[in-house]
C-alpha angles and dihedrals in degrees: 000000000000114000094195111088094217116157127205089222095056139279119352123232091257091053091050089052088054095046101042097066091047091048091051091052099043102025100078089053093075097063088033091060090052093049093045100043101033092089088061089066088074112094089218090067091056092045091052090048093050094050096041106119091224095053102085097047093041091052091046093050091047094050094045097045095045097042096042093044093049093045093049092047091052092044094052090047093052093047095048093049094045093049101041111026119127104024147080093278091058090053089049090053090052091053092052097047099079094062093048093044089055090063106104115228095243094050091047090050091051092050092046089051089053087054100044103032118112088257094035130123094267092053090047090054091050090046090061089059103040100030102245114174097184132039115273124239096254131177092267089070095056111016106150094164097051096242092152089052090048091052092049092048092047094053097041097044093045087066089053093048091047089053091051092045091049089057091051093047089051090068111106094227092058095045091048091054091054090050092049092048093050091046090054090056102260116142122241091257092050092048091053096043099043104031118013106037095051087057101037102043094065088051089052090056097094095044089048090050088053090051092050093045090052091048092052095049104031113131109165096054091042091054091050100042101027159183094204109171096071106000127211120291092256092056090047091050091050092051093047094047091053093048117105090224109101092211092056090047089055089050089052090052090052091049090051090054090050089057090052091047091051091055093048091048092049091048092050092049092048093048092048092048092049092050091048091048093049092050090055099038108120119235116254110273094206093239112143115216127205114256112268119242113273112259115254092207110082108206094189092065098068091033095058095030089062090059093050091045089054090055092046096050092047090052092048093050091048090055100036120110098182125004116167127181129290095021111115092205131038116264090233139358128225142164090227095109090053094046092052096038120127104244096182093093089050094055092043090053092046097054093039096051091042093051094046093048093046091052095045098047098068089039090055093046093048091048094050092046102043108003123104101266092200087075095057089105089061090055090054094056094097088059096052101035122079107264098227099076092045094047090049089051091050091050093048091050092049092049092053091045090046091234099118113124093020130116091240092053092046093052091048089049090060097042093072092062100036099050096059092051091050093049091047091051094048102038095080094052090045092054092047094051114114104248091200089075090059092047090051092051092050091047088056091057104271121135118233091261093047090049090053094047096046104032119009104041095041088053089049094049093119097055090039092056090042089054090050090052091048091050091048091051092047091052092049091053097050112118111158096043089050093051096045102037094036093051090217092296096105120060117196129182089260097053090042093051092050092047092050092048089070090076109309128137109299092218092054090044091052091051092052091046091052091048088052089053094044095061099059092037089055090048093052091045091053090046088056097043102043095064090052090052093046091049096045090110096031111073094183092061096052 
C-alpha cells in the first residue's frame, strides 16, 4: 500500500491543502523582492553606499561581530561536547538549555547591557574591590568594533548550537559509534576527532549558517549593545530603508544585498576550507592514546551563569527604587515599576504570537504529511538568509497590497519566520514515527486524515506542542517584521524594549524585558505540562 496520495492526474486535494498555506506565506515574497531590491540595480545606489562615510566602519563592525560571535559560539559548543559527552554533566546541560533558549535575543541583550555597562553589575562588583566611586569608561561606551555584540551573539547562539548538537548526539547511530570507539581503546578526544566530528560538523553547517546570517542582519541587539557611531551595516540598512528619501532607500537596498553577499561568500569559504581540510586529513594510524587529564576549567559554568545573571539583574532593576553606583544591591525594593507598567505591548504580543502559532501549526502538519519534502530546504531559507532583504521584500509586498500597518499584514509578516522553525522542530519526530501504526489505522478503515487525527498526531502531541512553543517564542522575538509590517502602529514587548534601551528608565526597560521573557517561558512550560495532563490515564504515553 502506498501512503503517498500521489495522483497520475496531478496533485490530490490533500496536497493542495498542504501547498496553499505555504504558497500564501512565501508567494508574495517573489514580487516583493523585485520591488524592494530593484532600486539597488542603479549604479548610483552603489556609488552612494561606497562613498558614505559610515560605510567602512559599519562593514568592519558587522564582519567582526558576526564572524567572531559565530566562531566563538561554535568553539564553545565543540569544547563542551568534547569534554562532557557522554556523561552526567552533558545530561545536566541538556536539562538547562530550554530555559536559556527561551530568552529572547533583545531581552538577553538588555540584561547583558545591565551587566557590562559602565554602571552595570560587573563594574559594581569590581568597585567593591578597587574602591571606584564613579563608573569606569568601559568598552560599552566606545565599542567601534562591536565586541559587546560579538560576546552576546557568542553566548546566545552557543545555546542554540548545543541544542542542535544534542539532537544529533541523541541519534542511536552516533551514540553507538562513541561506545564502539571507546571499547576499542580510543580516548574520548580521539573518538571525537577521528570519528564523530567528521560526521557531525557537516550536519552543523546549516545551523551555523543560520547563526552567521542572524549575526550579519541583527538589528535589535545591535541597537541595544552598539556600536552606535556608526552602527552596524544592518542597522544602517534599516534606517535607510525606512527613510522617505528614495536615494537613501536605494542605498538601503544595496546594503541589504551586501549582507546577502557576505553570507554567500562566508559559506563558500567555509565549504572550500572544509573540502581542503578533508583532502589533507591523515588516515587513522590505529594508535591508542591515553585519556588526557580532565580539564579543571569548566566552560559551562560561565556560559550558563551569564544567562542566570541576566535574569537576576533584570529582576533586580524591575524592583529597584534607588540604586546608585557603586552599590552592589538596590537601596530599596518595590513593586511600583510593575504597578505602573504599560501592559499594552504585552497583550499585543500575546495575541499576535498566539494567532501566528495557531495558523502555522496546521500549516506545518499538513506540509509534513502531504507536502513535497524535497522542498523542505526552501522553507528553511528565512533561517539561513540575512533578514534584511526578506523584511524589505515583505514590506514592499504589503505596500503594494495596501496591507501595511494592518493586523493581517502584521500576522503575515511573522508567518514567514515562524513556519520554518515549526517545520524544523517537527521534522525529526515525523521521520522517527513508526509508519506501521498509520498503515494499521488505514487497514481498519480510516482515511489518511482520520488516521492522523486519531493515531499519529495524538502520539506526536509532545513534539507538536514543543513546535507550538518554539513558534510562539520566535514570534515574540520578532523585531524587524513588527516594525516594517506593523508600520509603527503595533507595539510589542520587543519593540518597546528596544525603544526604551535608547535612554529610557532602566526600571521600565527591565519590566518590559522580563515580560518578553515571561511569554516564551510560559509557552514552553505549558508545552511540557499539557502532555503530562493528557497522559495522566495513559501510562504508555507518559
